Backbone as numpy.savetxt, mean C-alpha at the origin, in Angstrom:
# Nx Ny Nz CAx CAy CAz Cx Cy Cz
-5.43 -23.46 -9.58 -6.26 -22.27 -9.58 -5.38 -21.02 -9.58
-5.64 -20.10 -10.50 -4.92 -18.84 -10.53 -5.50 -17.89 -9.49
-4.64 -17.21 -8.81 -5.07 -16.21 -7.83 -4.65 -14.86 -8.37
-5.51 -13.89 -8.22 -5.18 -12.54 -8.64 -4.38 -11.89 -7.53
-3.23 -11.34 -7.92 -2.39 -10.62 -6.97 -2.02 -9.28 -7.57
-1.93 -8.28 -6.73 -1.53 -6.94 -7.14 -0.49 -6.42 -6.16
0.25 -5.43 -6.59 1.24 -4.80 -5.72 0.84 -3.35 -5.50
0.69 -2.99 -4.25 0.43 -1.61 -3.85 1.79 -0.98 -3.53
2.10 0.14 -4.14 3.38 0.82 -3.89 3.14 2.02 -2.98
4.00 2.15 -1.99 3.93 3.28 -1.07 5.31 3.85 -0.81
5.33 4.97 -0.11 6.58 5.58 0.34 6.65 5.52 1.85
7.83 5.27 2.35 8.07 5.23 3.79 7.89 6.62 4.39
7.16 6.69 5.49 6.89 7.96 6.17 8.16 8.58 6.76
9.19 7.76 6.96 10.44 8.28 7.51 11.44 8.64 6.42
10.98 8.69 5.16 11.85 9.09 4.06 12.85 8.04 3.65
12.54 6.77 3.90 13.49 5.69 3.61 13.24 5.02 2.25
12.41 5.58 1.41 12.22 5.05 0.06 10.90 4.35 -0.16
10.78 3.72 -1.32 9.57 3.03 -1.73 9.49 1.62 -1.15
8.25 1.12 -1.05 8.03 -0.28 -0.67 6.82 -0.78 -1.45
6.74 -2.10 -1.61 5.59 -2.71 -2.24 4.89 -3.63 -1.26
3.58 -3.76 -1.42 2.80 -4.70 -0.61 2.07 -5.63 -1.58
2.43 -6.92 -1.58 1.76 -7.90 -2.43 0.42 -8.24 -1.79
-0.63 -8.11 -2.58 -1.99 -8.23 -2.08 -2.76 -9.23 -2.93
-3.40 -10.22 -2.31 -4.15 -11.24 -3.02 -5.64 -11.05 -2.81
-6.41 -11.26 -3.88 -7.86 -11.20 -3.77 -8.35 -12.49 -3.12
-9.22 -12.37 -2.14 -9.75 -13.53 -1.44 -11.07 -13.98 -2.07
-11.55 -15.13 -1.65 -12.82 -15.64 -2.16 -13.98 -14.71 -1.86
-13.86 -13.92 -0.81 -14.94 -12.99 -0.44 -14.80 -11.63 -1.14
-13.89 -11.55 -2.12 -13.64 -10.33 -2.90 -12.99 -9.20 -2.11
-12.44 -9.53 -0.95 -11.63 -8.55 -0.25 -10.17 -8.81 -0.64
-9.25 -8.06 -0.07 -7.83 -8.17 -0.43 -7.02 -8.42 0.84
-6.04 -9.32 0.74 -5.18 -9.67 1.88 -3.73 -9.39 1.51
-3.08 -8.52 2.29 -1.67 -8.21 2.08 -0.85 -9.34 2.69
-0.08 -10.03 1.83 0.65 -11.22 2.25 2.15 -11.03 2.37
2.66 -9.89 1.89 4.10 -9.69 1.88 4.38 -8.22 1.61
5.39 -7.66 2.26 5.84 -6.31 1.93 7.35 -6.36 1.69
7.82 -5.51 0.79 9.22 -5.57 0.38 9.70 -4.19 -0.06
11.00 -3.90 0.17 11.56 -2.65 -0.34 11.62 -2.71 -1.87
11.44 -1.59 -2.52 11.52 -1.53 -3.97 12.10 -0.17 -4.36
12.84 -0.13 -5.47 13.38 1.14 -5.93 12.51 1.69 -7.06
12.70 2.97 -7.37 11.85 3.63 -8.37 12.00 3.01 -9.76
13.20 2.58 -10.12 13.41 1.96 -11.44 12.60 0.67 -11.54
12.67 -0.18 -10.53 11.90 -1.44 -10.54 10.40 -1.17 -10.54
9.95 -0.22 -9.76 8.52 0.10 -9.71 8.04 0.56 -11.08
8.83 1.36 -11.77 8.47 1.82 -13.11 8.49 0.70 -14.13
9.51 -0.14 -14.06 9.66 -1.26 -15.00 8.51 -2.25 -14.87
8.02 -2.46 -13.65 6.93 -3.41 -13.41 5.56 -2.80 -13.64
5.51 -1.51 -14.00 4.25 -0.80 -14.25 3.32 -0.80 -13.04
3.88 -0.72 -11.84 3.04 -0.64 -10.65 2.22 0.64 -10.72
0.93 0.50 -10.48 0.04 1.64 -10.48 -0.90 1.70 -11.66
-1.15 0.56 -12.36 -1.97 0.64 -13.56 -3.32 -0.09 -13.50
-3.80 -0.44 -12.32 -5.12 -1.04 -12.19 -5.75 -0.61 -10.87
-7.01 -0.87 -10.70 -7.75 -0.43 -9.51 -8.11 -1.61 -8.62
-7.90 -1.47 -7.32 -8.32 -2.46 -6.33 -9.50 -1.86 -5.58
-10.60 -2.60 -5.53 -11.77 -2.12 -4.82 -12.21 -3.17 -3.81
-12.46 -2.76 -2.59 -12.89 -3.67 -1.54 -12.04 -3.51 -0.30
-12.40 -4.25 0.72 -11.67 -4.20 2.00 -10.25 -4.71 1.81
-9.30 -4.11 2.53 -7.89 -4.51 2.48 -7.44 -4.80 3.91
-6.86 -5.99 4.13 -6.38 -6.38 5.46 -4.97 -6.96 5.34
-4.29 -7.04 6.47 -2.96 -7.64 6.53 -3.03 -9.08 7.02
-2.28 -9.98 6.39 -2.15 -11.35 6.89 -1.45 -11.28 8.25
-1.65 -12.27 9.08 -1.06 -12.32 10.40 0.46 -12.18 10.31
1.02 -11.28 11.11 2.46 -11.09 11.19 3.07 -10.20 10.12
2.28 -9.69 9.18 2.80 -8.85 8.11 2.78 -7.39 8.56
3.92 -6.73 8.40 4.01 -5.29 8.66 3.86 -4.57 7.33
3.31 -3.40 7.35 3.10 -2.63 6.13 4.43 -2.26 5.48
5.30 -1.60 6.23 6.52 -1.05 5.66 7.75 -1.83 6.10
8.45 -2.45 5.15 9.66 -3.19 5.52 10.83 -2.26 5.84
10.69 -0.98 5.56 11.77 -0.03 5.80 11.76 0.51 7.24
10.57 0.80 7.78 10.50 1.36 9.14 9.61 0.53 10.07
9.01 -0.54 9.55 8.16 -1.46 10.32 6.82 -0.85 10.74
6.36 0.22 10.05 5.04 0.77 10.34 3.99 -0.32 10.13
2.90 -0.26 10.88 1.91 -1.34 10.85 0.74 -1.11 9.90
0.65 0.07 9.28 -0.47 0.33 8.40 -0.07 1.38 7.36
-1.05 1.87 6.61 -0.77 2.90 5.61 -1.98 3.81 5.46
-1.72 4.99 4.88 -2.78 5.94 4.57 -2.75 6.22 3.07
-3.91 6.62 2.56 -3.99 7.11 1.19 -4.24 8.60 1.28
-3.42 9.37 0.59 -3.51 10.82 0.63 -4.83 11.30 0.03
-5.49 12.21 0.73 -6.73 12.78 0.23 -6.52 13.73 -0.94
-5.29 14.18 -1.13 -4.99 15.11 -2.24 -4.52 14.38 -3.50
-3.47 13.57 -3.36 -2.89 12.92 -4.55 -3.31 11.46 -4.71
-3.89 10.84 -3.66 -4.36 9.46 -3.75 -3.30 8.40 -3.58
-2.06 8.79 -3.29 -0.98 7.82 -3.15 -0.82 7.36 -1.70
-0.05 6.27 -1.53 0.07 5.58 -0.24 1.37 5.95 0.48
1.26 6.20 1.78 2.40 6.41 2.68 2.19 5.48 3.88
3.26 4.83 4.35 3.10 3.99 5.54 2.73 4.87 6.73
2.17 4.24 7.75 1.63 4.99 8.89 1.61 4.10 10.12
1.94 4.66 11.24 1.84 3.96 12.53 0.46 4.26 13.10
-0.32 3.22 13.31 -1.73 3.40 13.68 -1.95 4.07 15.03
-0.92 4.16 15.87 -1.10 4.86 17.14 -0.98 6.38 16.99
-0.62 6.85 15.80 -0.49 8.28 15.51 -1.76 8.75 14.80
-2.25 9.93 15.12 -3.52 10.40 14.54 -3.36 11.20 13.26
-2.14 11.61 12.92 -1.93 12.41 11.71 -0.95 11.70 10.78
-0.93 12.15 9.53 -0.02 11.59 8.54 0.37 12.68 7.55
1.61 12.63 7.08 2.08 13.52 6.02 2.39 12.66 4.80
1.79 13.00 3.67 2.03 12.25 2.43 3.47 12.47 1.97
4.18 11.40 1.74 5.56 11.48 1.28 5.66 11.74 -0.22
4.54 11.76 -0.92 4.52 12.03 -2.36 4.30 13.52 -2.64
3.29 14.12 -1.98 2.95 15.52 -2.28 3.13 16.48 -1.11
3.35 15.94 0.10 3.57 16.79 1.27 2.33 17.22 2.02
1.15 16.88 1.52 -0.09 17.23 2.22 -0.13 16.47 3.55
-0.75 17.06 4.56 -0.85 16.37 5.84 -2.23 16.62 6.44
-2.59 15.73 7.37 -3.87 15.87 8.03 -4.14 14.76 9.00
-5.32 14.81 9.61 -5.75 13.79 10.56 -6.22 12.58 9.76
-5.81 11.40 10.19 -6.20 10.16 9.54 -7.60 9.78 10.00
-8.47 9.48 9.01 -9.83 9.06 9.35 -10.40 8.20 8.22
-11.45 7.47 8.53 -12.13 6.66 7.52 -11.38 5.39 7.19
-11.81 4.76 6.11 -11.15 3.54 5.65 -10.96 3.62 4.14
-9.96 2.90 3.65 -9.65 2.89 2.23 -10.54 1.86 1.55
-11.23 2.27 0.48 -12.10 1.33 -0.23 -11.63 1.06 -1.65
-10.63 1.81 -2.15 -10.06 1.51 -3.46 -8.69 2.16 -3.59
-7.83 1.51 -4.40 -6.48 2.01 -4.69 -6.13 1.70 -6.13
-5.26 2.48 -6.73 -4.72 2.16 -8.04 -3.43 1.40 -7.86
-3.35 0.19 -8.44 -2.18 -0.66 -8.30 -1.93 -1.42 -9.59
-0.90 -2.30 -9.59 -0.58 -3.11 -10.76 -1.01 -4.54 -10.57
-1.47 -5.17 -11.61 -1.98 -6.55 -11.57 -0.88 -7.56 -11.90
-0.89 -8.68 -11.21 0.03 -9.79 -11.44 -0.75 -11.07 -11.20
-0.96 -11.88 -12.21 -1.72 -13.12 -12.06 -0.75 -14.28 -12.10
-0.85 -15.19 -11.10 0.08 -16.31 -11.08 -0.32 -17.41 -10.18
């Protein structure tokens, strides 16, 4: 059985570079993040990360941290540019590492633009 997998690309909130989160679609049509890894801009561009839409609930598999660079436990999507920055859930604010916008974190993410990988 083929499983649909996508990679969500984000930037580390501590300025430590890009990371990817491999996310698999579950039978219930939600998404489960199964792995996170550091990635550089050349690789992210070569793999065309950011060319499809993920819609539905997104959760982390047991023991998976969002950011492999700083070990943050979650992420935010910027309300201005729509891109992902890692985030420590005990903090109430976030600054987007892509555009610099900042604000109070609220709500839940229901869709993201990512790249598709079927395997």
